[in-house]
N, C-alpha and C positions, 0 to 999 in steps of 0.2 A: 109687488116690488119686494124684493128681498132686502134684508138689512144690509146698510152699507151701499146701496146703488143710490146713486145722485138723480134727482128726477131731471128730465129733461125739459128745458125752459122754451116756453112759446115765445119765438122771435118774430119778427117782421119776414113776410114771405118773401123766398127768396124769387125773383121774378127774374125773367129771361134777361140776360146781359144786353145793354143798349149795343147797337150795330152801329159803328162807326164809320164813315164812308172813308175808303181809300184816299182820297184826295187830301182829306184833313189830317191823315196821320203820315204824309209824305212817301212813305214806304220805298219803293226802288228808286223813283226821282230822288228823293231825299239823301238816300245813300250814297247814290253816285256823285250827287252835288256835293255832299259834305266831303267825301272822301277825297274827291279831286282838288277840294279846297285847301284840305289839310296841309299838302306839303308846301305851297305857296306860302302860307300863313306862318310856318313854321321857319321857312326861309327869312321871312320880313323880321320876325324877332329876332332871328339868329343873327344875322347881319347887323342890327340895330344895336343889339348887345354887343358885337365886335368893334362896331364904330364908337361906342360909347367908352370902351376901355381905352381904345386906341387915342381918341380925342380927349381924354380926361383931362390932361394939364394943359392944352391949346384953345379948347372951346369956350364959347361964352357960357353964361348961366343963362340966358335964353335960349341956346342952342341945347344945352342939356335938357332943358326942361321940355323942348320939342323931341328928342332923341326918347325921354322918358315916357312922355304921350303915346309916341308911335308903339314902344315895347308894351306898354299898359293895354293899349287898344289891340294889339296885336294877341296878346295872351288873353284877353277877353274874348275874341272872335275864336280862338282855338279851343277856349272852353265850349261854347256854343256848338262848335262843328262835332266834339266830342260827345256832346249831349245829342246830337242828331242823329250820330252814328249809333250810339248806344239805343237809342230808340228805334230807329230803321232794323237793329238786329234783331228785335224781337219779333219781326216778321217773319224771321227763318224759323224753321222746325225747331222745336225745343226737344229736350230729352225727354225719354218716355217717364209719365209719372209714376214715383215710386215712394215709400213711407219716407217723410221726412220728420225729423225731429226737432220742433220749433225750440225747443230748451237750448238745443246746441246752437240752433240759428240766431237765437236772442243772446245767447251768450257770447259768440263771434262780433254780434253788433254791437254790445256792450265794450267790448274790448276796444273795438274802432274807434268808438265816441269818448273812451274814458279820459283820454288827455284833455278833451275839451270841457268835460265835465269839471275835472280838476280845476282847471283855468277860471272858469265860469261861477263854482261853488253849487252846481248842478247836481241832480241825481237821475237815474234810470231804474225805475221799480216795474217788476212784472212777476206775475203768479206763476206756478206750474203751467207749461204748456203743453199741447197736446200733439201727437204725431199727425200728420195729415198727408194726404197723398196728392203730391206736387211735384214740380221741377226744384230741385234744392237750389241751384244757382240764383235763380229767380225770386225764391222765397227770401234769400239774404238780400238782394236786391231791393223788394219791396220793402221789407221792414226797415233796413238801413235807412232808405230814402225817407221814409216816414219819420223815424227817430230824429235823423239828421235835420229834418225839416223844422222839427218841434224845437231843438237845441237852437238852431239858426236863428228863428224868429222868436227871440227873448226878448221880453221886456230890460231895457237898459237900467243896470243895477241891481238887477234881479236874477237870481240863479235860477236855471231851468229846472222845471219839475215835471217829468215826461214819465207817463205811466202807462203801460200797455194791460188791457184785459182781454178775456176770453169768454164767449158764452156758447156752451153747445146747444144747437138748434137739431130739427128732427132732420133736416137734410143740408146742414150747413154747419160750419163754425161761423161765429161772429167776432169779430175783433175790433178794438178800439184803441187808437193811440191819442192820449190827452195829455194836453199842456198847459202852462200859466203863461203863456207868452202873450202876443200882441193880438191875437185873434185876426178871423177874417171875416169882412162886412159881407152879410148874407147875399147881397146884391153880386158879389164876385164869386160866388160858391160853383158856378159852372166855369168861369172863366180861367182859376187857376189849373184846371185840367187841361188848359190848351199848351201845347208845346210853345216854349218860349215866351210865355205870358206871365210878364213880372207885376208887381202891384208897387213895388219900391225901387227907390234909385238904388243903384251899386254902392253908393256910399253910406246907404242908410243899412242896407242888407245885401251883401255880396251873393250873387248867384245867377245863373242862366234860364233859371224856370223850366228844368227838365224832370226835377224830380217827382210832382205829382203826376204829370202825365206818363212815365214811366211807371209808376206804382198804378196806375189805373188800367194801362194794358195789362199787366201781369195779372191783375185781379179778374178782368175779362177773361184771360186766357185759363183761368182756372174756374170758370162756370159762376163768377161771383159778381158783385156789385160792389160800388165805393160811394160813399157819401161823407157830408160835411156836418157835424152838430156843434152847437156851442159847448165848452167843455165846462164841467164843474170846477174844474181850477181855475176858470177865469179867461181861460186862451181859446184852444181849437181842438176838436175832438174829431180826427179823421178816422171814420169808422168803415168797415170792410167785410164782406163775407166771403168766404171760400167753400164751395162746394164738396160735400164729402165724395161724391163720385164724380170725377173730373171727365 
């Protein structure tokens, strides 16, 4: 080993990605159904909002509440549909893998979540990142989904502390996105990777349950695995590997 060279650490063996049955991932069926539902749902929300404006002066408080519930439910359904569409689109052929500077990807993610960090008094920290062979668009989706999750599932009254780490292994790069949030009970480690699976009510933590399924799909497409560990920060550590040769 020459002076200045960094030793390559011994990491967990990179096993073959888990093969997920097509029925579990919706694939073409989910895309078609979601696409066909999107139009009617937008109409329901749009016309309900129009009625709300027209009847603002004459409607009763009870009618206003009913209209608000219709709009809220329609918007939630639309979010679920868009999540399913994004998940189904991952079944299409991705771009040819190319060198992707993850330093740039993390900087973009940081810009996207900076407003939320400012409001909550949180921080996002990450070390110098490597260049990997991957689909750049999907790398952004992957890191953004995990960072967004870490910020959203924070403890009330405590600013989110999100830290990304990376370790070079012989055949892969191992990453971890750690937080000081509410954590995940180990009995639900598998459940959270299922599309639309939520562990909390919308009142407590809004969302449609598609962030981690999207992340898992992208990791598998890049020859890696994804798993959950307790975080030294007190919350959750979302760990994943990306094969050096896709």
